[in-house]
Every structure is written in structure tokens, then in C-alpha cells.
N, C-alpha and C positions, 0 to 999 in steps of 0.2 A: 681423497676425501672420505671422511668417516661416514658410517651408516647414519641415515637420518630417518626417524620415525615420524610419519605424518598422519594425523587424524583427519577425518572428513571436515572440510572447512565449514564454519557456521554459515557463511553466505550461501554455499551450495545447498546445505540442509534447509536453510530458510527459503530459498527459491523452490526447492522440491515441495516443502510443506505448503507454500503459497499456491503453487500450481495444483497440488493435490486438493487443497481446499477449494480452489476455483472449479476443479473437475467435479467435486462432490456437490458444490452449489449448482453447477450446470446440470448435473444429473437430477438434483431436486427440482429445479425450475422446469426442466424438460419433462420430467415425470408428472409434475403438477399440470403442465400444459396439456400433456396427453390425457391425463385423467379428466380434465375439464372438457376436452374434445370428446372423449368416450362418454362422459356424462351427458353432454349436449346431444350426441347422436342417440344415446339410449332414450333420452327424454323425447326426442323427435319420433323415433320408431314406436315407442310406447303410446304416444299420442295418436299416431296413425292406426295402431292396432285397436285403440279404444274407439276410434271413429268407425273402424270396420265392424266391431262388435255392435255399436249403436245402429249401424245400417242393418245388421242381421235382425236386431230386435224390432226395427221398423217393419221388416218383412213379416215378422211374426204377428204384429198388430194388424196387418192387412187382412188376415183371416177374420178377426173380429169386426173390422170395418165392413167386410162383405155381408156380415149377418145383420148389420144395422137396419137395412131396408125391411127385412122380414119382421123385425121387432117393432119398428116405428109405425106400422100400419094400424088403422083403427080396429077396434074390437079385439078378439082373442088372437094374440100373435103366436101362440105356442105351436100350432101346426106348421105355420110357415117357418119358424125357427128350427123345428125338428127336421123338416125336409132339407133346408139349406145346410144345417150343421152336419147332417149325415154325409153330404157330399165333401165336406172338409175334414171330418174327424178321421183319425187314424189310430194306430197302436200307441203312438207316443203322445197323443193329444186328446183332451176331453173338453167339451163345451157345456157351459151351464147358463141357463136363463134364470136369473134370480129376481124375486119380487120382495118388496119390503112389506112386512106384516107387523104392525105395531113397531117394536124397537128392534126386530130381528129381520134377517134376510132368509128367505126360504127358496130352495131349488124347485122352481115350477116345471122345469124341463131339463133333462140331462141327456147328452149324446156322448157316449164313451164310458170309460170305467173310472172308479174312484169316488163317484157321487151317486146318490139315488134321489128320485123325485120325491119331493116333500121333506127332504132333509133340511134341518135348520143349519144355516151356515154361520158359525160363530168364530171367535178367536181372531187370528190374524187375517183370515179371509174376509170376515165381516168388516174389519177395519179397512181393508183394501176396497171393498165394494162401496163402503160409505163415502170414501174420498174419490171414487172414480168419477171422471168427467169426460170431456171431449177428447182429451189427450190420455193415452193409455197409462194406467197406473200399475206399476209392478207389484206383484203379490209376494207372499212369503216364499223363501227358498230353503230347501232342505236336501242335504246329500247324505244318503244312508250307507255309503261305501261302495255302491254299485251304480246307482242312478241319482241324478240331480233332478228335483222337482221344483218348478217355479210357475207362477201364474201371472196373467195380465188381465186387467178389467177396464171396461168402458161404461160410462154412465151418462146421465143427462148432460147436455141437451140433445146428444145424438140419439138417445132412446127416451121413452116417456119417463116422467118423474116417478120414482119409486121402483124403477126397473134398472137392472144392470146386467151386462154380459161378462162372463168370466171364462177364460181359457187357461187350462193347466197343461203343462208339458212335462214329459219325463224323458231325459236324455242321458246317455253315457257321456260325462264331461270330457272324456279323453278321445273318443272316436266317433261320437254321435254326429257331429257336424264338421264341415270342412274348415271351420274357422281356425282350428289348430294347424292347418296346412297352408293357410292363406299367406300371401306374400308378406304382409306386415309381421307375421309370426315366425318366419323362417330363421331370422337371426336372433330370435328371443326364446327364452324359457319364460312362459307367461301363464298367469292364472287369473280368472275373473271371479270375484266374490261379491255377495250381496251386501257385505259390510266392508269397512276399511280394514278391519282386523282380519288376519288370515286364519279364520276358524274353519276347519274342514267341513263342518256341518252347513256352512253357507257357500260352499263351492258351487260355481255355475259351469265354468269351462276352464280347461287347462290343456297345454300341449306337453306337459312334463309330469312324471310321477314323483319327482324330487321336490316334495312339498313339506313344509312351507318354503318359499323362495327366500334365500339368504344372500348375504354379501352386498355388493354394490347393486342397488335396484332402484327402479323408478315406480312411483305410484301415481296414477292419473284416474280421474273420475270417468265413468262411462254413462252417458245419458240414455236412460231407458224410459221413454215416455215422459211422465212427470216426475219420475224418480231417478235414483242414481245407484249404479253398481261401481265397483272399483277394480281396476286392472293393475296387477303387480307383475313386473317383468324385470329380468336381468339378461345381459347379453350372453349368448353361447360362447362367442369368441370376441376378442377386442374389436369394437366396431370401427376404430380409426385405421385399422390395417396393420399388417405385420411390421413394416418398416417404421412407421411412426411410434409404435409401441416398443420397438427395439432401440429407437434413437436415444433415449436416456442412458441405456446401458452402453451404447456405442460412445456417447459423450464421456461417460465415466471412464471406460477402458482407455479411450484415446487420450483423455486428459491425464490419467495416471501414467500412461506410457510416455506422454510428452514431459510430464514432471520428472520421471526417472531419467529420460534421455537428456533433458536440459540440465538437470543436476549433475549428471555424469560429465557433460561437456564442460560445465563450469568447474567441476572438480579437477578434470584433466588440465584445463587451462590454468587453474589455480596452482596445481602441483607443478606444472611447468614453470609458472612464475616463481614459485618458491624455490624450485631447483635452480632457476636462473639467479635468484637472489643469493642463494648459497654460493654459487659460482662467483657471483660478483663480489660477495664479501671476502671469499678466499682470494680472488684476484686483487681486491682492494688491499687486503692485508699484505699480500706479496708486494703490491705496488708501494704501499706505505713503507714496507721494509726497505725496498729499493730506494725510495725517496729519502729515507733516513740515512741510508748508506751514501746516497748522492750528496745529502746535506753535509754529512761528516766529511766527505771528500772535498766538497766546496769549502767547508770550514778549514780543512788542512791547507787547501790552496790559498784561502784568505790569510792563513797564518804565514804562508810564504811571502805573500804581498806585504803582510804586516811587518815582517822582518825588515824588508827593504824600507818601508815607510818609517818604521821606528828608528832604523839606523840613520835615515836621512833627517827625520824631524828632531830626534834627540840630539844629533850632533850640533845643530845650530844653537838651541838654547843652552846646552852644556858648554859649548865653546864661548858663547856670550858670557856665561857665568864665570868661566876661567879668566877671560879678558877683564871682566868687571872687577874681580878680586885682585888681579894684577894692578889695574889702575887704582883700585882702592888702597892697595898697599903703598903706592907711590904718592898718593894724595892724602895721607893720614893727617898731614898738617893743615889741610884745607877742608873744613867741615862741609862746605857747600858742595864741593866736588865729590867728597865721599858719599854724601846723601844721594847724589845723582847716580853714582855707580851702584849703590845699594838698591835703588829703585829698578835699575836695569836688571840686576841679578834676581830680584823678587819676581819681576814679570816673566822672565825666562823660566824660572823654576816653576811658577804657576802654570805656564804653558806645558812644561814637561809633565807635571802632575795631571793636568787635564787630559793630555794624550794618553797617559797610562790608565786613567780612569775610564776613558772611552773604550780602550782596548779590553779592559776587564769586563765592562758591562756588555760589550758585544759578544765576547767569548763565553760569558757565563750564562748558563741555561737554568732558569728556576721557574717552575710553573706558578702562575699567579695564585695567591691566597685570596679568595673572594670574600668580600664583606660589603654590607650596605654602607655607602659613603655618599656625602653630599658634595657635589662638584665645587661649590664655593670654598669648602675647606681645602680641597686639593689646590685650587688656584691661590688661596692665601698662603699655603706652604711654599708654592713656587715663587711668589712675589717676595716672600720673606728672605729666601736665599738668593734670588736674582731680581732685585727691584729694578724697575725701568730707569734708564738714564734720565738726566734732567731735561733733555730736549725731546723726550718721547712721552706721550700720554697714553694711558691704557684704560679702556672702557670695558665693562662686563655686563652681560644680560643673561637672565635665565639660570643663575647660579644655584637656584634652589632645587635643581634636578637631582634626584637620588638614583643611583645605579649600583650594581654589584661589581666591584672590581678590586684589584690589589692597590692599596693606597700608595705605597712607595713607588710601584711601577708606573701608576698613572701620573704621579708627581714628576717622574723622570720623563715621561712622554710629553706632558705639557711644558715642562721646563726646557726640553730640547727644542720644541716648536717655537716657544716664545724667545729663547736665546737666538735662534735663527732669525726671527723677526727683528730683534734688536740689531743684529749685525747687518741686516738688509737695509737699515736706515741710519747710516753713519752721520747724516746731517740732520737727523731728527724726523719726527712724524708721529703717527698715531697707530695704536693697535686696538682692535675690537675683538673681544672674546664673547661669542654668543652660543647658547646651548638651548635645545628644546627636544621634546620627545616626539617620535614619529614612527607609528606602527610597531611599537615595542622596541624601538632603537633610539638610543640617545645620540643626537647629532651635535657635535662640537665644532664650531667654525672659528679659526684664528686668522684674522685678516689684518694685513699691514698696508701702509700707504707708501711703501718703498717702490723700487723699480720692479717691473715684472720679470718673468723668467722666459728663457728661450724655449718654445714648445718642442724643439728638436731634442733638448736635453732633459725635459721634464720627467720622462720615464726613467732616466738613469739616476735621478736624484736620490733614489732609495737604494742604490747599489753601494756596497761597502767600499770605502776609500775613494768614492767619486765625489769631487767637490769643484765648484766653479770659482772658489776664492783662492787667493794666493797662499792663505794659511788655513789650517784646519786639517783634520784627518778624514773627513767624509764619512764618519760613522754615526753622526747624530740622527739623521733621518733613517738610516738602516736600523738603528736601535728602536726608533719610533715604530717602524713597520713591524719588526719582530714582536715587540711587546703588545702592539695593538692586535695583531693576528693571534697571539697567544690568548687574548681575551675573547676570541671569536669575532673580532671586528675587522674594519678595513680603514685605510687612510689614502687620501688623494690630495694632490697639489695642483693648482691651476692659477692662472691670472684672473684677478677680479675685474668686474665690469668697470669699476671706478679707478682702476690702476692699482698697482701693487699685487700682492700674492695672497691667496687664501688657501689655508690647509684645513681639510675637512676630515674629522675623525668620526667614525660610526661604531658605537659600542652597544652591544645588547644590554637592555635593562636587566635581563636575567642572563648573564654571560654563559656561553656554551662551555 
């Protein structure tokens, strides 16, 4: 067997690409699912952190709430405020009792640093004091790079009208309070700002120096009394866990490995199949060569039989011709007797010619020359050369069928079948020729009303030199089968349901 070069089969490549695409899609969907899970967890943790910061702010307003009784008393409340505020003030906090004078707020008492008694409070602080109410109102926030300063104010109705309490705190946003180490913040890098924009001058609290916070982050509001701060956070590590975050990559790697493995298996099986096909083709070629040799051997064997048949069959008609000529010579004076002997000689010569013609057709091999022909034209040619006897009627149906075949060979096939039908009905009868298309095959049925055939001998009817009649060579149906198979078709013979015999020819509409 010669060397065979095989490329990767398109089917294996298509399977590999399909599985690889499925792996990539699985990776994308899994990654998207993990991202949604991380996003939801980040949102949840950020919300918890914002609630924690809100609780811290509520604790800060408790100091202002404790000063309310000292300010709400009748008369001058300044001494009581100072005494109470000194107990609460520290290094990081300052308390201011502000009173409204005309359109301004003035610090009437101060405990701590950063403000002085009698100082006019204007700008953002004045705005905060003017909107202060029972619920603490957050004041301005400012971060100078070291400390963050922010304030809270309480006003009427907790304190008399025209009065307000203000507390200002100064903290290191990174270490001043334990918020940055609290449980909600441990998995986050977070920062609290007085505005939604991450401007450093409005920083209140942070547990990271890597500011501003970038990447996948969550932003949630923080309730501070009657105002709002904003908490911005991102996860230190994927919140969904190690395995869920690694799952998309695992899906991708496993999918690609499966695609490669599956493609290799398909390619191996495909190559084995192709190798087997090559072996089958070579074996088939050898078998065909052997079959051709066997056919030739069978043909030579048939020639041996033919010699015997020809010797036997030709002896009778030629002997009859000799005798007829002898009798003709003796009866030249009697025209009627001479005519009778001439008829005998003609019939016997015709028989000898027919025998010779059958032998020639059986031994001659000629591939069919295919052309598009109409079956009705073939049957017309047959009936012109072999018209039905007077006591036999012939009907035809479906003769408009068109097929590709050798015209002369198909004439011979139908002619032999119809001649057999004539001979099967010596006392007369009917012949019906029907044709139709069926799944790309032209089916031709020739049915006669003669006597049926013995099922035991039906298979031998196509053998060369086999005949059930006292006369004939037995080559007619053998020629029919050989020419039909040369067209890529088949022939069968059986008894019909209504009596008689039906011969069925199956020829491809596009012959092999």
C-alpha cells in the first residue's frame, strides 16, 4: 500500500472549535455570575459599613443631646452650658452656644479651641446653624492633609428659638477612631466623604491611604442626622471566595482540554476509518480483479457449453435444410410441394441465425452509451421489429417516463422479455407493459397472462443456456440480466397474483 497523506478532518476541527467556543462561553457566563456575586456581596458589606458609620455619628450627637437641658432652662443659660460642656469637651472636640442676632449667629459661649466668645459665625457654619433642628444637622467638612474637621448642630425646638448648639470635631481619618478596624470594614478598602465626589478636602474617614478608590467599587449614602455623607468601598480580595472566583478559569481550561481530547479521539477514529476505507478499496480492487478473472473463466466455461449447444442446435436446422433442398429438387415439378419445403428451409435457417445472434450478443461486451430516452420510443422500436401475434393483445402505461440508458441495449432487453412473453402464450393472451418512477428508479413491469413458472427453477432462468422449453438457447434472459446490470439496475421474475408471469426491471433514472 502506498503512502497516504491525511490532513486533519474538518469534522474533528469543527468539533474542537465548537467545544472551545462552548468553553469560552462557559467562562464568560461563569465569570459574569461570579462578578454579579462579588458585586452583590460588596454592596451588602458596604451597606453594613455605612450603617456602622451612621451609628458612630449617632453617638457623637449624644454629647449635644446632653447639653440640651442646660440650654433650655429659663433665664441666662450660658453658665450652665459652660459647666456641662467642660465635662464633655476634649482635645478633639469644641462646643459652641450660638445665639441669633439680627441676621447673624454669634458665639455667646465657647468651650474648646478654634472659636472665641463673641465671634460672628458666618459661611457654611451659619448655614448649618440656620437649618439646625431637633435632628442633628451635619456641618462643613474639611481635610487639611492631617486632620479632618467636621461639625454637628442642634436647634429648636430642643433649644429656645434663636439659639443653637454646635459641636466641631478634629480627627485623624485613618487612625482616630476604631471604625476603620470594625468588622464591616475588614474585607473592604473604604472611605467616607461629605460629598459623593471623592474630593480629598471632604474626606471624613478612611481605612486605606490608596485614595481615591478605583476599580470595581460600591457607593452608598450614610445617614448623618438630617444630612448625608457617602461611603465608597472596594473589596480587598474577592468576596465570593477563592474557588468561585477560580471556577470560570477552571471551566475554560477544562473545556479547552475536553475540546482537544475530543477532537483527538474523533481524528483518531476518523483516520482509522479512512485507513480501513483504503484497505477496503484495495481489497475491493483485488476482489474485482478476481471477479473479472472468474467471469472470464466462467465465460470460457460457457464457451465450452456453447460449443456443445451449437453443435447440437445447428445440426438439426442445417439437417432440415439439407433434407428440404433434397425434397425440393425432387418436387420441382410440383409448385405446392416446393413452396412447403422452401418454408421449412426458411424457418430452420431463421432458427440458426437467431441462435448465432444470441451467442454473439451474450459473448460481446460493450459498455452502455447513456443518453436521455423516452421509454415509449424504445417500446415502439421493439414492437416494430417484433409485433404481437394476432391472438395476443399488448397494453402499455406510463411510456412517457424519461431515463438515461443505451437505446439499442434497452431495445434488446425489452425485446427479449416481450418475445419470451409471446412464447409463453402459444394459445393467445394479453401482455401489459407498465412503467413509473420510484425514488429515483424507473420500474418497468412486463406481465403476461400465460402459465406461471415453477418457483424451484425461477432463480435458474437467468443462467446461460438454461431453458424450460424444448427449443431455444437459454440466452435471452441471461442477456437481459447482463445488460440491465451494466446500466446499474436489476431484474427479477415471479408469478403474478392474477396468473401468468411478471418480469420487473429496475433502472436508475441517472444510471450509474
